[in-house]
C-alpha positions in Angstrom: -39.2 40.0 -66.0 -38.8 43.7 -64.9 -35.3 44.7 -63.8 -35.0 48.0 -61.9 -31.6 49.1 -60.4 -33.0 51.7 -58.0 -34.6 51.6 -54.6 -37.3 54.1 -55.6 -40.0 51.4 -55.8 -39.2 50.1 -52.3 -40.0 53.5 -50.7 -43.1 54.2 -52.7 -41.6 57.0 -54.8 -43.2 57.7 -58.1 -41.4 56.0 -60.9 -42.0 56.2 -64.7 -40.3 53.6 -66.9 -39.9 54.3 -70.6 -40.3 51.8 -73.4 -40.1 52.6 -77.1 -40.0 56.4 -76.2 -43.4 56.2 -74.6 -44.1 56.8 -70.9 -45.3 53.7 -69.1 -46.4 54.0 -65.5 -45.9 50.8 -63.6 -48.9 49.2 -61.9 -48.7 48.8 -58.2 -46.9 45.6 -56.9 -50.1 44.4 -55.2 -51.9 44.4 -58.5 -49.2 42.5 -60.4 -47.9 40.4 -57.5 -44.4 41.8 -57.8 -41.5 40.4 -55.8 -38.4 42.3 -54.9 -35.0 40.6 -54.2 -31.3 41.6 -54.2 -29.1 39.7 -56.7 -25.4 40.6 -57.0 -26.0 44.1 -55.5 -29.0 44.9 -57.8 -32.6 45.1 -56.9 -34.7 42.8 -59.0 -38.4 43.3 -59.3 -40.3 40.5 -61.0 -43.8 39.3 -61.5 -42.7 35.8 -62.2 -43.3 33.1 -59.6 -40.3 31.3 -58.2 -39.5 28.1 -60.2 -38.0 25.6 -57.9 -36.3 22.5 -59.5 -38.5 19.5 -60.1 -38.2 16.7 -57.5 -38.5 13.3 -59.2 -41.4 11.2 -58.0 -40.5 8.2 -55.9 -40.5 5.1 -58.0 -42.5 2.3 -56.4 -41.3 -1.3 -57.0 -44.3 -3.0 -58.4 -44.2 -6.8 -58.6 -46.7 -9.2 -60.1 -48.7 -11.3 -57.6 -47.1 -14.6 -57.2 -49.1 -17.6 -58.2 -50.1 -19.3 -54.9 -50.4 -22.6 -56.7 -46.6 -22.8 -57.3 -44.1 -24.6 -55.1 -43.2 -22.6 -52.0 -39.6 -23.8 -52.4 -39.1 -22.1 -55.7 -36.9 -19.0 -55.5 -38.9 -15.8 -56.0 -37.0 -14.5 -59.0 -37.5 -17.8 -60.8 -41.2 -17.9 -59.9 -41.6 -14.4 -61.4 -39.9 -15.6 -64.6 -42.1 -18.7 -64.8 -45.3 -16.7 -64.4 -44.4 -14.0 -66.9 -43.0 -16.3 -69.6 -45.7 -18.9 -69.2 -48.5 -16.4 -69.6 -46.8 -14.9 -72.6 -47.0 -18.3 -74.4 -50.4 -19.4 -72.8 -48.9 -22.3 -70.9 -50.0 -23.2 -67.4 -47.2 -21.9 -65.0 -48.0 -24.8 -62.6 -47.1 -27.3 -65.3 -43.8 -25.4 -66.0 -43.0 -25.4 -62.3 -43.7 -29.1 -61.9 -41.5 -30.0 -64.9 -38.7 -27.7 -63.5 -39.0 -29.3 -60.0 -38.5 -32.8 -61.4 -35.9 -31.8 -63.9 -33.5 -29.6 -61.8 -35.1 -28.9 -58.5 -34.8 -25.2 -59.4 -31.0 -25.5 -59.8 -30.0 -23.1 -62.6 -26.6 -24.8 -62.9 -27.9 -28.4 -63.2 -26.3 -30.6 -65.8 -27.3 -34.2 -66.5 -25.2 -37.2 -67.6 -27.0 -37.0 -71.0 -26.0 -33.3 -71.5 -29.3 -31.6 -70.5 -28.7 -28.2 -69.1 -30.2 -25.6 -66.7 -33.5 -25.2 -64.9 -35.6 -26.9 -67.6 -32.8 -29.4 -68.4 -32.8 -28.7 -72.1 -30.8 -30.9 -74.5 -28.6 -28.4 -76.6 -30.3 -29.4 -79.8 -33.8 -28.8 -78.4 -32.8 -25.5 -76.7 -31.3 -24.2 -80.0 -34.6 -25.1 -81.8 -36.3 -22.6 -79.5 -33.7 -19.8 -79.5 -31.7 -20.6 -76.4 -28.1 -19.4 -76.5 -27.0 -19.2 -72.8 -28.5 -22.4 -71.2 -27.5 -21.2 -67.7 -29.3 -17.9 -68.0 -32.6 -18.5 -66.2 -34.8 -16.3 -68.5 -33.5 -18.0 -71.7 -33.7 -21.5 -70.2 -37.3 -21.0 -69.0 -38.2 -19.4 -72.3 -36.9 -22.3 -74.2 -38.6 -24.9 -72.0 -41.9 -23.1 -72.1 -41.8 -22.7 -75.8 -41.1 -26.5 -76.1 -44.1 -27.3 -73.9 -46.2 -25.0 -76.0 -45.1 -26.9 -79.1 -45.9 -30.2 -77.5 -49.3 -28.9 -76.4 -50.2 -27.9 -79.9 -48.9 -31.3 -81.2 -50.6 -33.6 -78.8 -53.4 -31.4 -77.5 -53.6 -29.5 -74.2 -56.1 -32.1 -73.0 -53.4 -34.7 -73.1 -50.9 -33.6 -70.4 -49.5 -37.1 -70.0 -48.4 -37.1 -73.6 -46.9 -33.6 -73.3 -44.9 -34.6 -70.2 -43.8 -37.9 -71.7 -42.7 -36.1 -74.9 -40.7 -33.6 -72.9 -38.8 -36.5 -71.4 -38.5 -39.0 -74.3 -38.9 -36.7 -77.3 -42.0 -36.0 -79.4 -41.0 -38.6 -82.0 -41.0 -41.5 -79.4 -44.5 -40.5 -78.3 -45.9 -39.9 -81.8 -44.8 -43.4 -82.9 -46.9 -45.2 -80.3 -49.6 -42.6 -79.7 -49.3 -43.0 -75.9 -46.8 -42.8 -73.1 -43.9 -45.0 -74.3 -43.2 -48.1 -72.2 -39.9 -46.8 -71.0 -39.3 -47.1 -67.3 -37.6 -43.7 -67.0 -40.4 -41.9 -68.9 -43.2 -43.7 -67.0 -41.6 -42.7 -63.7 -41.1 -39.1 -65.0 -44.7 -38.7 -65.9 -45.8 -40.0 -62.6 -43.5 -37.6 -60.7 -44.6 -34.6 -62.7 -48.3 -35.5 -62.4 -47.9 -35.9 -58.6 -46.9 -32.2 -58.5 -48.9 -30.7 -61.3 -52.6 -30.2 -60.3 -54.4 -28.9 -63.4 -57.8 -28.8 -61.6 -57.2 -25.1 -60.8 -56.7 -24.3 -64.5 -59.7 -26.4 -65.5 -61.9 -24.6 -63.0 -60.8 -21.2 -64.4 -61.5 -22.4 -67.9 -64.9 -23.7 -66.9 -65.8 -20.4 -65.1 -64.7 -18.4 -68.2 -66.8 -20.5 -70.5 -69.8 -20.2 -68.2 -69.4 -16.4 -68.1 -69.2 -16.2 -71.9 -72.3 -18.4 -72.2 -74.2 -16.2 -69.7 -73.1 -13.0 -71.5 -74.1 -14.3 -75.0 -77.4 -13.0 -76.3 -80.3 -15.4 -76.5 -81.1 -16.7 -80.0 -84.1 -15.1 -81.7 -87.3 -17.2 -81.5 -88.2 -19.2 -84.6 -90.6 -17.5 -87.0 -94.2 -18.4 -86.6 -95.8 -20.5 -89.3 -98.1 -18.8 -91.7 -101.8 -19.4 -91.3 -102.9 -20.6 -94.7 -106.7 -20.8 -95.3 -107.9 -23.2 -98.0 -111.3 -22.8 -99.7 -113.2 -25.4 -101.6 -116.7 -25.8 -103.2 -118.6 -29.0 -102.8 -121.0 -30.6 -105.2 -123.9 -28.5 -103.8 -122.1 -25.3 -104.6 -121.4 -24.6 -100.9 -118.0 -23.0 -100.2 -116.0 -24.4 -97.3 -112.9 -22.7 -95.6 -110.3 -24.7 -93.8 -106.6 -24.4 -92.6 -106.1 -28.0 -93.7 -104.8 -28.7 -97.2 -106.7 -30.8 -99.7 
């Protein structure tokens, strides 16, 4: 920045500034893009461009696309949690939503006569197994329920949703003992209710489409090697040599 306390430059008068005892003739303001302003009674000549304060960019509220397969009656903030947490643990959000609907009807303060708590109606011992501390905090409760469903999926197989659902209600030990849905009226009704809401066809279609795409993208296997053409020669009793591709 160049600071000059004289009006000489404004009137086009010749001006010579000295730096380190050597004469320096300033270049015209048009060549350097000089700007003149008055600050506290002094004329300030500068070739620096004005530096206005930065204006922060407007932050856009970006939200994930809601899963259209979930219940329309589910509060939006719960639906966002279900989708995010379910995808993190590779569990179908539609299954989580169906279990939650039957368990608590999306009531975060639900409490059963058996001591089950919150949206996913977790028994305290089960919730603690999967890290839940505040059972009425929606995020923690859904996290615990989803992790339990993931555990049941790995134990009984994702292709056996009835066993997963039954185990969520009756406990994994009761299902493991009989290898099927226990003949407990409450559990049978529970599985029926959840299955009437949960429609896994959408997920099966997605899996099938993904598998087809992977198969189409896979390179074709190389053709099998051609058999070698072996020529056999033999000499008969007359001394005539014969050639053939058939062995002796």
